[in-house]
Every structure is written in structure tokens, then in C-alpha cells.
C-alpha distance (Angstrom), angle and dihedral (degrees) to the residues before:
residue distance angle dihedral
X1 . . .
X2 3.79 . .
X3 3.77 118.7 .
X4 3.81 104.8 -117.3
X5 3.81 90.5 -158.2
X6 3.81 92.9 65.7
X7 3.79 107.8 108.2
X8 3.78 113.5 -125.1
X9 3.78 120.4 -123.4
X10 3.81 116.6 -111.2
X11 3.82 95.5 -105.4
X12 3.80 91.2 57.2
X13 3.81 92.3 66.9
X14 3.82 107.6 21.2
X15 3.80 104.9 72.8
X16 3.77 100.6 82.5
X17 3.82 138.6 101.8
X18 3.83 91.9 -57.1
X19 3.79 90.1 57.9
X20 3.80 96.0 48.7
X21 3.81 90.5 46.5
X22 3.82 92.3 59.2
X23 3.81 93.9 46.4
X24 3.81 93.8 55.3
X25 3.82 91.6 119.8
X26 3.82 99.5 35.3
X27 3.80 101.0 70.9
X28 3.83 110.6 41.8
X29 3.81 116.4 169.6
X30 3.82 91.6 -114.2
X31 3.82 89.9 59.8
X32 3.82 91.7 48.9
X33 3.81 91.1 51.6
X34 3.81 90.9 48.6
X35 3.81 91.4 50.0
X36 3.81 93.7 47.4
X37 3.81 90.7 49.8
X38 3.82 87.6 52.9
X39 3.82 91.0 48.6
X40 3.77 94.0 51.7
X41 3.80 93.6 44.9
X42 3.80 91.8 54.5
X43 3.81 103.4 31.7
X44 3.84 88.8 55.0
X45 3.79 95.3 -156.6
X46 3.77 129.8 178.9
X47 3.81 118.0 -116.1
X48 3.80 111.5 -79.1
X49 3.81 93.4 16.5
X50 3.80 118.1 162.2
X51 3.81 114.8 -107.5
X52 3.81 127.5 -172.3
X53 3.82 115.4 -153.4
X54 3.81 105.9 -158.2
X55 3.82 115.3 -155.1
X56 3.80 87.0 3.2
X57 3.81 96.1 178.4
X58 3.81 111.7 -164.6
X59 3.79 90.4 -12.4
X60 3.78 103.4 -105.3
X61 3.83 94.4 145.0
X62 3.82 94.3 36.3
X63 3.80 92.9 53.7
X64 3.80 94.3 46.0
X65 3.83 90.9 49.3
X66 3.82 91.1 47.6
X67 3.82 89.1 51.8
X68 3.79 87.1 60.7
X69 3.80 91.9 55.8
X70 3.80 102.0 -96.7
X71 3.80 123.2 139.0
X72 3.81 100.7 -118.0
X73 3.79 132.2 -172.3
X74 3.80 118.0 -174.2
X75 3.81 122.2 -161.9
X76 3.80 126.6 -168.6
X77 3.80 136.0 155.8
X78 3.81 93.8 -137.3
X79 3.77 111.9 91.6
X80 3.82 88.3 -165.9
X81 3.82 93.6 56.6
X82 3.80 93.5 42.7
X83 3.80 89.3 52.9
X84 3.83 89.8 52.6
X85 3.82 90.0 49.6
X86 3.82 93.0 50.5
X87 3.81 91.5 47.5
X88 3.81 93.2 49.2
X89 3.81 93.2 47.3
X90 3.80 89.8 50.2
X91 3.80 91.3 47.1
X92 3.81 90.9 53.2
X93 3.82 92.8 40.2
X94 3.80 90.0 -120.5
X95 3.80 122.2 156.5
X96 3.81 107.9 -134.7
X97 3.80 132.5 135.0
X98 3.80 120.9 -127.7
X99 3.81 124.3 -169.5
X100 3.82 128.5 -172.2
X101 3.81 104.7 -139.7
X102 3.80 144.4 125.9
X103 3.82 107.2 -100.0
X104 3.82 89.0 -133.7
X105 3.80 89.1 62.9
X106 3.78 102.9 47.3
X107 3.80 118.8 116.9
X108 3.79 117.8 -166.8
X109 3.77 106.5 146.4
X110 3.80 110.6 -151.1
X111 3.81 92.8 -33.6
X112 3.81 105.7 128.3
X113 3.78 134.8 69.3
X114 3.80 90.6 -155.9
X115 3.79 141.7 4.8
X116 3.80 129.8 -159.0
X117 3.79 132.4 -162.3
X118 3.80 109.6 -171.8
X119 3.82 142.7 -178.1
X120 3.84 97.7 25.4
X121 3.79 93.9 -59.4
X122 3.80 93.7 152.6
X123 3.81 129.0 82.4
X124 3.80 96.9 46.3
X125 3.80 100.9 122.3
X126 3.78 124.1 98.5
X127 3.81 94.8 -142.0
X128 3.80 118.5 64.4
X129 3.81 91.1 -142.4
X130 3.79 90.2 63.3
X131 3.79 92.4 63.1
X132 3.80 89.2 55.6
X133 3.81 89.5 47.2
X134 3.81 91.0 52.0
X135 3.82 91.5 52.3
X136 3.81 89.3 48.3
X137 3.81 88.9 55.2
X138 3.81 90.8 47.2
X139 3.80 90.0 53.6
X140 3.82 94.8 45.0
X141 3.79 89.4 54.6
X142 3.81 93.3 59.0
X143 3.76 130.6 83.4
X144 3.80 116.7 -125.3
X145 3.83 106.3 -76.4
X146 3.81 87.8 20.1
X147 3.80 115.0 144.1
X148 3.78 132.2 -127.3
X149 3.81 122.6 -161.6
X150 3.80 118.7 -167.5
X151 3.82 122.1 -171.4
X152 3.81 116.7 -161.1
X153 3.77 141.0 162.6
X154 3.80 109.3 -96.9
X155 3.81 100.2 -104.6
X156 3.80 94.1 -151.6
X157 3.78 93.4 54.7
X158 3.82 92.3 42.4
X159 3.81 91.8 53.6
X160 3.79 92.9 45.9
X161 3.81 91.3 50.2
X162 3.81 90.2 53.7
X163 3.79 91.2 47.2
X164 3.79 89.9 53.6
X165 3.81 110.6 94.6
X166 3.80 89.7 -10.2
X167 3.78 130.9 144.9
X168 3.81 133.9 -163.9
X169 3.78 109.9 -100.7
X170 3.82 110.8 -132.7
X171 3.79 96.4 -138.3
X172 3.82 101.2 45.6
X173 3.85 98.8 23.1
X174 3.81 86.8 -137.1
X175 3.78 128.3 134.6
X176 3.79 105.7 -101.5
X177 3.79 138.7 -177.1
X178 3.80 133.9 174.4
X179 3.78 137.2 -157.4
X180 3.79 138.6 173.1
X181 3.78 130.7 -142.6
X182 3.78 137.4 173.9
X183 3.79 115.4 -128.3
X184 3.79 126.3 -146.2
X185 3.82 88.9 -108.4
X186 3.81 89.5 60.9
X187 3.80 98.7 -105.1
X188 3.80 117.0 138.5
X189 3.78 102.0 -142.9
X190 3.81 124.6 -159.6
X191 3.80 114.3 -160.2
X192 3.81 122.6 -167.6
X193 3.83 115.4 -167.7
X194 3.78 125.1 -166.1
X195 3.78 132.5 -179.5
X196 3.79 122.5 -154.2
X197 3.81 107.8 -161.6
X198 3.82 92.2 -168.7
X199 3.80 94.2 60.8
X200 3.83 98.7 22.0
X201 3.79 88.9 -126.8
X202 3.78 126.5 149.8
X203 3.79 107.4 -149.1
X204 3.78 119.6 -164.8
X205 3.81 133.2 -176.3
X206 3.79 121.1 -168.6
X207 3.79 120.5 -168.2
X208 3.79 137.3 172.6
X209 3.78 141.3 160.9
X210 3.79 121.7 -111.8
X211 3.79 125.4 175.9
X212 3.80 89.2 -11.6
X213 3.81 94.4 -54.1
X214 3.80 128.0 108.0
X215 3.79 116.1 -125.3
X216 3.79 129.0 -174.9
X217 3.77 147.9 156.7
X218 3.81 135.7 -166.3
X219 3.78 134.2 -140.7
X220 3.82 131.7 -168.7
X221 3.79 119.7 -165.6
X222 3.78 127.4 -176.7
X223 3.80 106.1 -131.8
X224 3.80 115.7 -139.6
X225 3.75 128.5 -161.5
X226 3.81 118.0 -141.7
X227 3.85 95.8 -102.7
X228 3.82 89.7 54.4
X229 3.80 92.5 51.3
X230 3.79 89.2 46.0
X231 3.82 90.3 55.9
X232 3.81 92.4 48.3
X233 3.79 90.8 51.1
X234 3.80 94.9 42.3
X235 3.79 92.0 50.7
X236 3.80 89.0 55.5
X237 3.77 100.3 48.1
X238 3.79 98.5 -92.6
X239 3.79 125.7 124.9
X240 3.80 123.6 -159.3
X241 3.80 111.4 -119.7
X242 3.78 101.0 176.9
X243 3.81 144.8 -13.6
X244 3.81 132.8 -150.9
X245 3.80 136.1 -170.8
X246 3.82 96.8 -139.7
X247 3.79 144.4 -7.7
X248 3.79 92.2 -86.9
X249 3.81 87.3 72.2
X250 3.80 97.8 -110.0
X251 3.84 116.6 154.0
X252 3.79 119.4 -94.4
X253 3.81 117.2 -106.1
X254 3.81 137.8 151.8
X255 3.81 92.2 -81.0
X256 3.81 97.1 46.9
X257 3.79 118.3 126.8
X258 3.82 93.1 -137.7
X259 3.78 139.9 23.2
X260 3.80 107.1 -141.0
X261 3.80 115.4 -177.1
X262 3.81 128.3 -168.3
X263 3.80 115.6 -164.6
X264 3.79 133.6 174.6
X265 3.79 129.2 -145.5
X266 3.79 110.5 -119.1
């Protein structure tokens, strides 16, 4: 029996309607198509290949890949997001499989030709060992010579952006900055970013007012530098083949917007 007193981690409760509401402008269909074109160009898969979408969210990449004839399985912990993915696939008459599961607990032994982990969906766990466990599961899921593509925020640029115009918050003693933006759905969103140099975590709180009531959610992501990711992959039988700084194929450097990593199972 589960202990009801155990506090849930942030990712267990955050990915719901509030989350999707605040990302209304971040995932337009044109961007998804561009990213999938990049994936297919660099994964170099045969027609009908099996693809595992790890932390698939509401299935935007899974569905687009399935449209192109690939055999896609999407996995995500959020029951809410999985439900959205299933509904959208059904609406578009797309054949894709979606599974609600913790990525640390998947078990697909040598089943997939490729796996993807998009939109900074890595670094969520509180315990460092769990990130290594997740990568182990990623690797186990792939066939020999199978490819893994991970898409992350560039940690260097993220940290520098928080440092810019930041101040030390009295309560937490963490470097903090804040900005506001108006979304296309009319929400005025306040985002507070913090960086904890002791844990290498990027903490973010987003808040807004709707119908006179304040709403918010928090995230906390462990930022990884490329050598750290390389060690995680190497220790689990994966070798980095190439890196990029964005989905236009530009090289990765300290000022890149993204850190996109392609690795192969050896």
C-alpha cells in the first residue's frame, strides 16, 4: 500500500489543463512539422520503423510521425496528456499507441529502431540516480544500432538568461528574475525563474489571473551540461554521434538555444 504522506514530485501533478493553457504559443503545428522533418532527416529510419516517444506529452510529435507511416509508441506519466494524445489521434484517424507510465518503469527490451525525448523532458527527478535509471531504460528499449535523440534547453544559455537582470531572493538565497508576457489566448503570464547552483536546478513558477482567481504551477529541472549527458549515455551503452544547437541544424555552442543530441546504441 502506498504511503499517502509521501509528497509527490512536481511533475506528478503539474501536467494538466493549467500547463497546456500556458503553452498555447510554444507548440504551434508549424514548429512540430519542422522538428519532425529534422528528426527524420537525422534518424535515417526505414519506412515503418518503430519509434518510442519518451515523455510524449499530448502526442504532437508521435502523431506527426505516425502520419508519415512510422510505428509510434508514446509514453508519458500524465494521464491528462495521454488522454489528449489518444483523443487527437482518434480525431485525425491516426494509428499510434499511447501508454501512461513513468519512464523509469518502462520495459521494452530491444524493441525500437529509434527513441526521442523532446521539449526538455529530461532532468525532472529529484534523485540524481533516477536520471541514470531513465537513460538505462531508454537504452534497453533500443535495438543494437538504434538511435536516441534528446532535445534540451542549452543549460549555459538558460543560466545566463537567469543571471541577466537577476537579484538574490531573501527567502531562498537563489538568483531570481521575473518577466511578464501576454499570450495569444489573452492570459497575462508572470514567470519567475530561479537558479540553484548547488543542485544545478532551474526552478520556474508561472502564475496568472483567470476569472478573478490566481492560478499557478511550478517546475524544477536539473540542468545538464553536455559532458554530463555524455557520461550518462556512455555508461548505458550509447555513443554520441552528433549535436546541434537548434532544429535548423546549426552547430551547438554556448549561445545555442537548444542542445540536441543524437546517440547510437552500441
